[in-house]
C-alpha positions in Angstrom: 176.1 -26.6 -125.8 177.1 -24.8 -122.6 176.5 -26.4 -119.2 175.7 -24.3 -116.2 175.2 -26.4 -113.2 172.8 -29.1 -114.1 170.9 -27.0 -116.6 171.6 -27.1 -120.4 171.5 -24.1 -122.6 170.8 -24.4 -126.3 173.4 -22.8 -128.5 172.7 -19.7 -130.4 172.9 -21.6 -133.6 170.3 -24.2 -132.7 168.1 -21.5 -131.2 168.1 -19.6 -134.4 167.1 -22.7 -136.4 164.2 -23.4 -134.0 163.0 -19.8 -134.2 163.2 -19.9 -138.0 161.0 -23.0 -138.1 158.4 -21.5 -135.8 158.4 -18.2 -137.8 158.0 -20.2 -141.1 155.0 -22.1 -139.6 153.4 -18.8 -138.4 153.9 -17.2 -141.8 152.4 -20.2 -143.6 149.4 -20.2 -141.2 148.9 -16.5 -141.6 149.1 -16.8 -145.4 146.6 -19.7 -145.4 144.3 -17.7 -143.1 144.6 -14.7 -145.3 143.6 -16.8 -148.3 140.5 -18.1 -146.5 139.5 -14.6 -145.5 139.9 -13.4 -149.0 137.7 -16.2 -150.4 135.1 -15.6 -147.7 135.1 -11.9 -148.5 134.7 -12.6 -152.2 131.8 -15.0 -151.5 129.9 -12.6 -149.3 130.5 -9.7 -151.7 129.3 -11.7 -154.7 126.2 -12.9 -153.0 125.3 -9.4 -152.1 126.2 -7.6 -155.3 125.3 -10.3 -157.9 122.5 -12.3 -156.2 120.8 -9.6 -154.2 121.2 -11.2 -150.8 121.2 -9.1 -147.6 124.5 -9.0 -145.7 123.1 -11.3 -143.1 121.8 -13.8 -145.7 125.0 -13.6 -147.6 127.1 -14.3 -144.5 124.9 -17.3 -143.7 125.2 -18.7 -147.3 128.9 -18.2 -147.3 129.2 -20.9 -144.6 128.0 -23.5 -147.2 129.9 -22.4 -150.3 133.2 -20.7 -151.1 133.5 -18.7 -154.3 137.1 -18.6 -155.5 136.2 -17.3 -159.0 133.1 -15.5 -160.3 133.3 -17.2 -163.7 131.1 -20.2 -162.9 128.5 -18.3 -160.8 128.3 -15.7 -163.5 127.5 -18.4 -166.1 124.8 -19.9 -163.9 123.1 -16.5 -163.4 123.4 -15.7 -167.1 121.7 -19.0 -168.0 118.9 -18.4 -165.5 118.2 -14.9 -166.7 118.1 -16.1 -170.3 115.2 -18.3 -169.2 113.2 -15.5 -167.6 114.5 -15.5 -164.1 114.3 -12.1 -162.5 116.7 -10.7 -159.9 114.1 -11.6 -157.3 113.9 -15.2 -158.5 117.7 -15.5 -158.4 117.9 -13.9 -154.9 115.3 -16.4 -153.6 116.9 -19.3 -155.3 120.4 -18.4 -154.1 119.3 -17.9 -150.5 117.6 -21.3 -150.4 120.3 -23.3 -152.3 123.5 -21.3 -152.6 125.5 -24.3 -153.8 123.6 -24.1 -157.1 126.0 -21.3 -158.1 128.9 -23.7 -158.2 127.1 -26.3 -160.3 127.9 -27.0 -163.9 125.4 -24.9 -166.0 125.4 -27.1 -169.1 125.3 -30.5 -167.3 123.1 -29.6 -164.2 120.9 -26.7 -164.9 120.3 -26.5 -168.7 118.9 -30.0 -169.1 116.2 -29.3 -166.5 115.3 -26.0 -168.0 115.0 -27.6 -171.5 112.9 -30.5 -170.2 110.3 -28.3 -168.4 110.3 -25.8 -171.3 109.5 -28.7 -173.7 106.4 -29.4 -171.6 105.1 -26.0 -172.6 105.4 -24.5 -169.2 105.3 -20.7 -169.5 108.5 -18.7 -168.6 107.0 -17.0 -165.6 105.7 -20.2 -164.1 109.1 -21.9 -164.8 111.0 -19.2 -163.0 108.5 -19.0 -160.1 108.4 -22.8 -159.5 112.1 -23.5 -159.8 113.1 -20.5 -157.6 110.8 -21.8 -154.9 112.1 -25.4 -155.3 115.7 -25.0 -156.4 116.7 -28.5 -155.4 114.9 -29.6 -158.6 118.0 -28.4 -160.4 120.1 -30.9 -158.4 117.6 -33.7 -158.9 118.4 -36.4 -161.4 116.5 -35.8 -164.7 116.5 -39.5 -165.7 116.1 -41.1 -162.3 113.5 -38.8 -160.7 112.1 -36.0 -162.8 111.2 -37.9 -165.9 109.8 -40.9 -164.0 107.6 -38.5 -162.0 106.4 -37.0 -165.2 105.6 -40.4 -166.7 103.7 -41.4 -163.5 101.5 -38.3 -163.8 100.8 -38.9 -167.5 100.6 -42.7 -167.6 99.2 -43.7 -164.2 97.1 -40.8 -163.3 96.3 -40.0 -166.9 96.8 -36.3 -166.5 96.7 -34.3 -169.7 99.4 -31.7 -170.5 97.5 -28.8 -169.0 97.1 -30.7 -165.7 100.8 -31.6 -165.6 101.6 -27.9 -166.1 99.3 -27.2 -163.1 101.1 -29.8 -161.0 104.4 -28.1 -161.8 102.9 -24.7 -161.0 101.4 -25.6 -157.7 103.5 -28.5 -156.4 106.8 -28.5 -158.2 108.4 -30.7 -155.5 106.3 -33.5 -156.9 108.9 -34.0 -159.6 111.6 -34.7 -156.9 109.7 -37.6 -155.4 110.2 -41.2 -156.2 106.8 -42.2 -157.7 107.1 -45.8 -156.9 108.0 -45.3 -153.2 106.2 -42.1 -152.4 103.1 -41.8 -154.6 102.1 -45.2 -155.8 101.4 -46.7 -152.3 99.2 -43.7 -151.4 97.3 -44.0 -154.6 96.7 -47.7 -153.9 95.1 -46.8 -150.5 92.8 -44.3 -152.0 91.8 -46.6 -154.8 91.0 -49.3 -152.3 88.7 -46.9 -150.5 86.8 -46.2 -153.7 88.3 -42.9 -154.8 87.9 -42.6 -158.6 90.8 -41.9 -160.8 89.4 -38.5 -161.8 89.4 -37.4 -158.1 92.9 -38.6 -157.6 94.1 -36.1 -160.2 92.5 -33.4 -158.1 94.8 -34.5 -155.3 97.8 -33.6 -157.4 96.5 -30.5 -159.3 94.5 -28.4 -156.9 96.3 -28.6 -153.6 99.6 -26.9 -153.1 99.8 -26.4 -149.4 103.0 -27.3 -147.6 100.9 -29.6 -145.3 99.9 -31.6 -148.3 98.8 -35.1 -147.6 101.2 -36.4 -150.2 104.1 -35.2 -148.1 103.1 -37.4 -145.2 104.6 -40.8 -144.4 102.7 -43.8 -145.4 101.4 -44.5 -141.9 100.3 -40.8 -141.4 98.6 -40.8 -144.8 96.8 -44.0 -144.0 95.7 -42.6 -140.6 94.3 -39.4 -142.3 92.4 -41.5 -144.9 90.9 -43.6 -142.1 89.8 -40.4 -140.2 88.1 -38.9 -143.2 86.2 -42.2 -143.9 85.1 -42.5 -140.3 83.7 -38.9 -140.5 81.4 -40.1 -143.3 82.9 -38.2 -146.3 82.0 -39.9 -149.6 85.1 -41.2 -151.3 83.5 -40.7 -154.8 83.2 -36.9 -154.3 85.7 -34.2 -154.7 85.1 -33.2 -151.1 87.0 -36.3 -150.0 90.3 -35.0 -151.3 89.6 -31.6 -149.7 88.9 -33.3 -146.4 92.0 -35.4 -146.7 94.1 -32.2 -147.1 92.3 -30.6 -144.2 93.1 -33.3 -141.7 96.6 -33.9 -142.9 99.3 -32.8 -140.5 96.9 -32.2 -137.6 98.0 -33.8 -134.4 95.4 -35.5 -132.3 95.7 -32.8 -129.7 95.1 -30.0 -132.3 92.1 -31.8 -133.7 90.6 -32.2 -130.2 91.2 -28.6 -129.4 89.3 -27.5 -132.5 86.5 -29.9 -131.8 86.2 -28.4 -128.3 86.0 -24.9 -129.8 83.0 -25.9 -131.9 81.3 -27.8 -129.0 81.7 -24.7 -126.8 79.1 -23.0 -129.0 76.6 -25.9 -128.9 77.7 -28.2 -131.8 77.2 -31.9 -131.2 79.2 -34.7 -132.7 76.5 -35.1 -135.4 76.7 -31.3 -136.1 80.5 -31.5 -136.5 80.3 -34.6 -138.7 77.6 -32.9 -140.9 79.5 -29.6 -141.2 82.8 -31.3 -142.0 81.4 -33.5 -144.7 80.0 -30.4 -146.4 82.9 -28.0 -145.8 86.1 -29.8 -144.5 88.1 -26.5 -144.5 86.4 -25.5 -141.2 88.8 -27.8 -139.4 91.7 -25.9 -141.0 90.6 -22.7 -139.3 92.5 -21.5 -136.2 90.8 -21.8 -132.8 90.6 -18.1 -132.6 88.7 -17.8 -135.9 86.4 -20.7 -134.9 85.6 -18.8 -131.7 85.1 -15.4 -133.3 82.8 -16.8 -136.1 80.7 -19.0 -133.9 80.4 -16.3 -131.3 79.2 -13.8 -133.9 76.6 -16.2 -135.4 75.4 -17.9 -132.2 75.8 -15.1 -129.6 75.5 -12.1 -131.8 72.8 -13.2 -134.3 71.2 -15.7 -132.1 71.4 -18.5 -134.7 70.9 -22.1 -133.8 74.1 -24.1 -133.8 72.5 -26.9 -135.8 71.5 -24.4 -138.6 75.0 -23.2 -138.9 76.2 -26.8 -139.2 73.9 -27.3 -142.2 75.6 -24.3 -144.0 79.2 -24.4 -142.8 80.5 -22.4 -145.8 79.7 -19.1 -144.0 82.3 -19.9 -141.3 85.3 -19.8 -143.7 84.5 -16.3 -145.0 86.1 -13.2 -143.5 84.1 -11.8 -140.6 85.2 -8.2 -141.2 85.2 -8.1 -145.0 82.2 -10.3 -145.9 80.0 -11.4 -143.1 79.5 -8.1 -141.2 78.9 -6.0 -144.3 76.2 -8.4 -145.4 74.7 -8.2 -142.0 74.1 -4.5 -142.6 72.1 -5.5 -145.7 70.1 -8.1 -143.7 69.4 -5.5 -141.0 68.1 -3.1 -143.7 65.9 -5.8 -145.3 64.6 -6.8 -141.9 63.5 -3.2 -141.1 61.5 -3.2 -144.4 60.1 -6.7 -143.9 61.6 -8.0 -147.1 63.8 -11.0 -146.0 62.9 -14.6 -146.6 64.4 -17.3 -144.3 66.5 -19.0 -146.9 67.8 -15.7 -148.3 69.8 -15.2 -145.1 72.5 -17.7 -146.1 72.3 -16.7 -149.7 73.3 -13.2 -148.8 76.1 -14.4 -146.6 77.5 -16.5 -149.4 77.1 -13.8 -152.0 74.5 -15.7 -154.1 71.9 -13.0 -153.5 71.8 -9.2 -153.2 69.2 -6.9 -151.8 67.7 -6.6 -155.3 67.1 -10.3 -155.5 64.7 -10.3 -152.6 61.1 -10.0 -153.7 59.0 -7.4 -151.9 56.1 -9.7 -151.1 58.3 -11.9 -148.9 58.1 -11.2 -145.2 60.9 -11.7 -142.8 60.6 -14.8 -140.6 62.0 -14.6 -137.1 64.9 -16.8 -137.9 67.5 -14.8 -136.0 67.5 -12.0 -133.6 69.1 -9.5 -136.0 68.3 -6.5 -133.8 71.3 -7.5 -131.7 73.9 -7.2 -134.4 74.4 -3.5 -134.1 77.5 -3.5 -131.9 79.2 -6.0 -134.2 79.5 -3.5 -137.0 
């Protein structure tokens, strides 16, 4: 080491060693970074070319998985295609759950495919349901899927066809713990007097994401209480429909929709009557409520109470069903052929012009002469 004043200077030999170490670290980091980039590039490229993802979706998916070899992903895709999965199904499945590509086909995927196939589920239904709920592939067959199946069969007494329908409409049901998730809700409904036959309807005919079965226990209990307070008969199918209609609605959303009906003259009794007959009216947007009520009350001059007695007309399409039928009503009126009760029959498609007898005269139930501007 050379001393110059009070400063020390590292010898050329030591300097060379230090530089060599730094260079080695940089080369190692560069090599590691290059490997990461290569893996990421392969992942994105594979997701685009083999799974049909868009570049944006592939880039997003590459943040959750790293494909170092295409052998395993290829075997997964081959297995899925052998069970009727189309390119569209595989694309949807991969976008939702990319890590499935790195799973073991024989241990993870195949047992689920074999189980659902053994239930007699058609290939097209199998592919559609599993591609929309790919986490089923990663769900334990013995601890979740099979117990859920046994619950549907043994507790709800669903036959094979209804079990197939559950898989087709609500495949996520097979991921739920029947003891923790479903049994407590079934107990609440049974306590309120809902027959077992109506409970099966809860599982087989409602597939909306806002399903009451997806709610927490407290939310579910609150929804059941609201439906009971509104006067819906627990022994009727409409109770289950009403339960689904109110599920997921916050108090503020519920109140806003009630205000929309009241704006056009509905009383609390009108709302209760209409809801017990057609619960889906509360699922309509405020905009649809306003447009439908405005048409019938302001446009046709109907009494709000009369609409509440036949609320089914509110859920139909104004442009595609109601207005075209009004043209028929206008024609019948001009010929004096319309009977009072036929008005709602025509709206609901139960009667056509040819069903109206010529001897019936039109009663002044609604001011139909004002409907012209609406169609």
